[in-house]
C-alpha positions in Angstrom: -173.6 -25.8 5.7 -173.7 -26.9 2.1 -176.1 -29.9 2.9 -178.5 -27.4 4.5 -178.2 -25.1 1.5 -178.9 -27.9 -0.9 -181.8 -29.1 1.2 -183.6 -25.8 1.0 -182.7 -25.4 -2.7 -183.9 -28.8 -3.7 -187.0 -29.2 -1.5 -188.6 -25.8 -1.4 -189.9 -24.3 -4.6 -191.2 -21.4 -2.5 -187.7 -20.5 -1.2 -186.3 -20.7 -4.8 -189.1 -18.6 -6.2 -189.0 -16.0 -3.4 -185.2 -15.8 -3.7 -185.3 -15.3 -7.5 -188.0 -12.7 -7.3 -186.1 -10.8 -4.7 -182.7 -11.0 -6.4 -184.2 -9.6 -9.7 -185.0 -6.5 -7.7 -181.4 -5.9 -6.6 -178.6 -4.4 -8.6 -176.9 -7.8 -9.0 -176.1 -8.4 -12.7 -177.3 -12.0 -12.5 -180.0 -13.8 -10.5 -179.7 -17.5 -11.6 -179.0 -20.7 -9.8 -175.6 -19.6 -8.5 -177.0 -16.4 -6.9 -180.0 -18.3 -5.5 -177.7 -20.9 -3.9 -175.5 -18.1 -2.4 -178.6 -16.4 -1.1 -179.8 -19.6 0.6 -176.2 -20.3 1.9 -176.2 -17.0 3.7 -179.6 -17.8 5.2 -178.4 -21.3 6.3 -175.3 -19.8 7.9 -177.3 -17.4 10.0 -179.8 -20.0 11.0 -177.0 -22.2 12.4 -175.3 -19.3 14.1 -178.5 -18.4 15.8 -177.9 -21.2 18.2 -174.6 -19.7 19.3 -175.9 -16.2 19.6 -179.1 -17.2 21.5 -177.0 -19.3 24.0 -174.5 -16.5 24.4 -171.6 -18.5 22.8 -170.3 -15.6 20.9 -166.6 -15.7 21.4 -166.0 -17.4 18.1 -167.5 -14.5 16.0 -165.7 -11.6 14.6 -168.2 -8.7 14.8 -167.7 -5.1 13.7 -170.1 -2.5 15.1 -171.0 0.7 13.2 -172.6 3.8 14.7 -172.5 2.3 18.2 -172.4 5.8 19.7 -176.1 6.1 18.9 -177.0 3.6 21.6 -174.0 4.3 23.9 -175.3 7.9 24.4 -178.8 6.6 25.3 -177.4 3.9 27.7 -175.0 6.4 29.3 -177.9 8.7 30.0 -180.1 5.9 31.2 -182.6 6.5 28.4 -184.8 3.6 27.2 -185.5 3.3 23.5 -187.2 1.3 20.8 -185.0 -0.9 18.7 -186.4 -1.9 15.3 -185.1 -5.0 13.5 -186.0 -6.4 10.1 -185.5 -9.4 7.8 -182.1 -8.1 6.8 -179.5 -10.2 8.5 -180.0 -12.0 11.8 -181.8 -10.3 14.7 -180.2 -12.6 17.3 -176.8 -11.2 16.6 -177.9 -8.5 19.0 -177.1 -11.1 21.8 -173.4 -10.4 21.0 -173.8 -7.1 22.9 -175.3 -8.7 26.0 -172.0 -9.0 27.9 -171.3 -5.4 27.1 -174.7 -3.8 28.0 -176.2 -6.4 30.3 -179.6 -7.9 30.1 -181.3 -4.5 29.2 -183.3 -5.8 26.2 -186.9 -6.8 25.9 -188.3 -8.5 22.8 -191.8 -7.7 21.7 -193.2 -10.5 19.5 -196.3 -12.5 18.7 -195.5 -15.6 20.8 -198.2 -17.7 19.2 -197.1 -16.8 15.7 -193.5 -17.7 16.6 -194.2 -20.7 18.8 -191.2 -22.7 17.5 -188.9 -19.7 18.1 -190.4 -19.3 21.6 -189.7 -22.9 22.5 -186.1 -22.7 21.2 -185.5 -19.6 23.3 -186.9 -21.3 26.4 -184.5 -24.3 25.9 -181.4 -22.4 24.9 -181.6 -19.2 27.0 -184.3 -18.9 29.7 -183.2 -15.4 30.5 -183.8 -14.3 26.9 -187.1 -16.2 27.0 -188.2 -14.2 30.1 -187.5 -11.0 28.2 -190.3 -11.6 25.7 -193.2 -9.3 25.7 -196.1 -11.1 24.0 -197.8 -8.6 21.6 -201.1 -10.4 22.1 -201.3 -9.7 25.9 -203.6 -6.9 27.0 -200.8 -5.4 29.1 -198.2 -5.5 26.3 -198.2 -1.7 25.8 -197.9 -1.1 29.5 -194.9 -3.6 29.7 -193.2 -1.8 26.8 -193.6 1.6 28.6 -192.4 0.2 31.9 -189.4 -1.4 30.3 -188.4 1.8 28.5 -189.0 3.9 31.6 -186.7 1.5 33.4 -183.9 2.4 31.0 -184.2 -0.8 28.9 -184.8 -1.0 25.2 -187.6 -3.0 23.5 -186.7 -4.8 20.2 -189.4 -5.2 17.6 -189.3 -6.9 14.2 -190.9 -4.1 12.2 -191.1 -5.1 8.6 -193.7 -7.9 8.7 -197.4 -7.4 9.2 -199.4 -10.1 10.9 -203.1 -10.9 10.3 -205.2 -7.7 10.2 -202.6 -5.2 11.5 -202.8 -1.7 10.1 -200.0 -1.0 7.6 -198.3 1.8 5.9 -197.5 1.6 2.2 -193.8 2.3 1.7 -191.4 1.8 -1.3 -188.7 -0.9 -1.2 -186.6 -1.9 -4.2 -188.9 0.0 -6.6 -192.3 -1.4 -5.5 -194.8 -0.9 -2.7 -194.6 -3.0 0.5 -196.9 -2.9 3.5 -195.0 -2.0 6.7 -196.8 -2.5 10.1 -198.0 0.8 11.5 -197.9 -0.3 15.1 -194.2 0.1 15.9 -194.1 3.6 14.6 -197.3 4.6 16.3 -196.0 3.1 19.5 -192.9 5.2 19.4 -195.1 8.3 18.7 -197.4 7.5 21.7 -194.5 6.9 24.1 -192.3 9.7 22.6 -189.2 7.6 22.9 -186.0 7.4 20.7 -186.0 4.9 17.8 -182.9 3.1 16.6 -182.8 0.7 13.7 -180.6 -2.4 14.0 -179.1 -4.7 11.4 -176.9 -7.8 12.1 -175.6 -8.7 8.7 -173.6 -11.8 7.8 -170.4 -11.1 5.8 -168.9 -14.6 5.5 -167.3 -17.3 7.6 -167.5 -16.2 11.2 -167.9 -12.5 10.5 -170.8 -10.2 11.1 -171.5 -6.5 11.1 -173.8 -4.7 13.5 -175.2 -1.5 12.1 -177.3 1.1 14.1 -179.3 3.8 12.4 -181.3 6.6 14.0 -184.9 7.6 13.1 -185.1 11.3 14.2 -188.5 12.1 15.6 -190.3 15.4 15.7 -193.0 14.5 18.2 -196.0 16.7 18.3 -199.4 16.8 19.9 -201.2 17.8 16.7 -203.1 14.7 15.4 -202.6 15.6 11.7 -198.9 16.0 12.2 -198.6 12.8 14.2 -199.9 10.8 11.4 -197.5 12.4 8.9 -194.7 11.7 11.3 -195.6 8.1 11.6 -195.7 7.6 7.8 -192.5 9.5 7.4 -190.7 7.3 10.0 -191.9 4.1 8.4 -190.5 5.2 5.0 -187.2 6.2 6.7 -187.0 2.8 8.2 -187.7 1.2 4.8 -185.1 3.3 3.2 -182.5 2.0 5.7 -183.5 -1.5 4.8 -182.9 -0.7 1.1 -179.6 0.9 1.9 -178.5 -2.3 3.8 -179.8 -4.5 1.0 -177.7 -2.6 -1.6 -174.6 -3.2 0.5 -175.4 -6.8 1.4 -177.8 -8.2 -1.1 -177.6 -11.8 0.1 -178.8 -10.9 3.6 -182.5 -10.5 2.8 -184.1 -13.4 4.7 -187.8 -13.2 4.0 -188.7 -16.1 1.7 -192.3 -15.3 1.3 -194.2 -13.3 -1.4 -193.2 -10.0 0.2 -194.1 -7.8 -2.7 -197.3 -9.8 -3.5 -196.5 -10.4 -7.1 -195.3 -14.0 -7.3 -197.3 -16.3 -9.5 
């Protein structure tokens, strides 16, 4: 673990700068080399653990689940839903729940943008690979609807905009960030429940899974729909901030997320 941490720290000025810029925004009293190393160490641990989660080798992990009733009620009533992830923690921790809920998940992602991840999935877990809905396909929206109508849930990483996607300006850690509009517009179009998911690393072999609900007030009025989409994007962003405040070393976006790095 420590060799990987040192490798990222010593070889990537981008990672160091992004980490320092992020840590300065948190409530941590210090954001020097020690804190940057701890930040990268958390990231390295989650990267290594991804192999075990993706290949369903999860017995070694101690995982606590919070607000699980939010999805248990939906699953019990055979209701499909949209599950929004983020760059807080590890999204693949969701695989821990596969034995419990079965292969009910689909993953909507840009397969071309994440070609390396796609290849890893294919090699480690063909079943999970088959669950991918490529956002670039013309029938992607139809596949999402079919999956949700079939009592499955569709997982989407919702805090990173790609290329020329429409975005919504939200506030995170005191500054404006651009959140993709598509996941929230999609939920509004399909009028389906939206749950936010966090799989945070808390040290050694321990993780926490947190579920949060975005309560929707779907309406046919166009003006109200737009307001609802914007409101839901900010609620989602506020959940990210809430989780960052509790687990500040679990933010794993090492790019210029706020657009102010020199």
